[in-house]
Every structure is written in C-alpha cells, then in structure tokens.
N, C-alpha and C positions, 0 to 999 in steps of 0.2 A: 603492573602498570600497563602492560600491553593490552590487557582486557579493557581497562578504562579508556585507553586511547581508541581502541576499536569501537567501544560502545558510544563514546561521546565525540568521536573524531569527525572530520569533514565528510568522510564517506557515509556515515550514518545520516548526517543532515542532508546530503545530496539525495539519499534514498527517501528521506522524509519529503523532500521537494518533489521527487518523482511520484510518490504516493499521493501527493496533493494535486498534481497536474495530470496524472495518467487517465482518470475518468473523463475529463473534458477532451483530452487528446483522442481517446478511443472513440468517443461519441462523434467528434469532428471527423475522424477517419471513416467511420461508418457513413456519415453524411456525404463525404467526398466520393466514396465508392458508389453510393446511390446516385450521385450526380455524374457518374461516368469518369471519375478521376482517380482510379486506383493507384496510379504511380505517385500522385501527389499525396494520397493517403498514406502510402508506405513510407514516403520520404518524411512526412510529418511524424509518424510513429517512430521511425528509425532515429530521427534527430533527437527526439525526447529521450529515448533509451540511451543513445550514444552519449549525449551530454550529461545525463544524470546517473546512469548505471554503467557506463563504460562499454557499451556494445561496440565491437569493431565495425568499421564500415562494411557495407554489403559486399559480398563476394561477387565480382563481375564475371567470373568464369561460368560456362554453361553448368547448370545444376544436374547432378546425378539423378537417376531414376529413383523414385520413392521420396524425393524431397519436395517440400512445398514450394510453389512458384507463384509469382505475380499476384493477381487479385485474390486467389484462393488463400494464400498465406496472409495477405493483408487483412482480408475480412476475417479469417480465422483468428488472427491475433487480436483484432479489435473486439470480436465477439467474446473470445475467451478472457481477454484482459479487462473488459468492463466490470464484470462481477468482482474480480480481484481488485480492480482499481477502486471500486466503491468500498470494499472492505478496507483497503489501505487508507482511503479518505476518512473512514470512521475511526481507524486507529490514530490518525493524525489529529482528529477532533478530540479524541481521548487524551492524546499526548499534550497538545498545546492549550486549547481553551479550557479543557477540564482541569488540567494541572493548575493553571492560573486561578481558576475559580476556587479550587480546593485550597490553594495557598492563601487566598484572600477570604476564606470561608466565613470567618468571624465578622467581616464587614457586611455580609449580605443576609445572614440568617437572623430571623426575628425571634424564633422559638427554639433555642438550642437544647431544651429539655428532652426532646425526643430524638435528637441526632446522635450519631455515634460519638462517644466521648462525652456526652452531656451528663448531667444537666447543666453544667456551667458552660458559658461561652468559650472560656479559655480551653477547657477540656475538649470541646467539640472542634475548636479550631486546631488544636494540637494533633488530634487523631486524624482529621482530614488532611492537614498539611503533611504529616508523616506518611500517610497512605499515598498521597499524590507523589511525593518524592520517591517512595519505594517502587512505584509503578513506572516511573520514567525509563529506567534501564530495561525493564521487561517490555514495555511498549516499543522502545527503539529496536530491540532484538526481534520482536514480532514484525516490525516494518522491514528490517533487514532480511528476514526470511521470506516474507511475501514478495519483496522486490527482487530478491534472488531468483525466485520462481518465475516472476515476470521477465527477468533478464533471459532465463533459459528458454522461455516460450518465444520471446522476441528473436533470440538466436536461431531457433528452429523455424519459425514462421516468417520472419522478416529477413533473416540472413541466409536462408536456403539450407539450413542444417536439418538434421533429423529430429523429429519430435519423439522423445523416448516415452515409453509407457509410464515410467516413474514420474516424469514431469506432468504428464496428463492426469494421472491419478492424484498427484500432489495438488494440482490446481483444483480439481473437483473436491478433494478432501478439505482444502483450505476454505473454499466457498461454503461448503456444508457446515464445517465447524464454526466458521465465522458467523454464519446465519443463525446457528443454534445459540451461540454465545450472545449475539445481538438481541435475539428474542428474550433470552434470560435476563440480560442487562436492562432491556426496556421494561420488563415486568417489575424490576426492582426500583426503577426511577420513579 
C-alpha cells in the first residue's frame, strides 16, 4: 500500500508539475541572467524548486570554499537543468496526453488492422489501453527520479551546497539515455 501511495500520491504529482514548468523556468532564468538580473533568476528557480520539490530556503550564511555562488550557480543550474527539464517535459507528455490518447484509441483510429492488438477495433483499443495504464506508474517513477536529480542539482547550485560527482554524472547519463530513448521512440512513431 505504501508503494501505491508513493507512486500515485501528491508528491508524485507535484514532481509532475515541476517537470512541466522547469524548462520555461530555466529558460527564463537564463534570460534574466543575460539581462543582468542573476539574483532574480536564482529567486525564480529557487521558488519553483522549493514549492514543487521541497528545496529548503537558501542558506544565508557565507558559503564555504568550493561551493557554487551567485551567478555561477544560477547559470550553472539553468544550463544543466534545461536539458533535464526538456526530458521531464517529454515524460509528462508521455504520461498525460499520450495516456489519454491510448485510453481513447478506439475513437481515433480508422484502420485498426495494422495496429497492435488488431485486426479488430476492440483488440487494438484493449492493447493500447492496457499498455497506457501499465506505463503510468513507470513514467511517474521516471519523473520522480529525474526531479530528484534536479532537486540535488538545485541544492548544490542554488543552495550553496557541494555538487557531487555522482549527481553530475547522473545528470549527464539521464540526458544521454533520455536522448537515445527519444530518438528510438520517434523512429517508432
């Protein structure tokens, strides 16, 4: 029961919300830095992360050596988070509109004979609906993992913490794996 609550609970949907807004927030932050407003950019990014992912407020104490500060951390988070945010936005598109489309598959398909589950309309509809429902928890956990990575990046780059090698490698690996999967998925569509 706890796994179901974690999968479909409010925290997962807040993370879906963050995955939806993080790309525009990252791009807006880059624009604000370019306009000479790094403090406003950091506040915008911190507010989105704090509200949807639970990042604690920024540490007001002087930062220790080796930690990211000011515009460097702000730009660093915006630059690193935009590819992750675009991946998250794609996962949300797979989660919400694609799930709805597959649940209503039989209403939109003209030729079910070549579709998965065909040749009958009912078979194609059933296979697409079952696949869509089976993917919902998988997509929610992928969004949870991706936003967890973004939260750690935000903690390091916006909160003055240390950026661990594991988080940096995880961010690069997520973008590469997501890009490869996106190319494979686009080839199938």
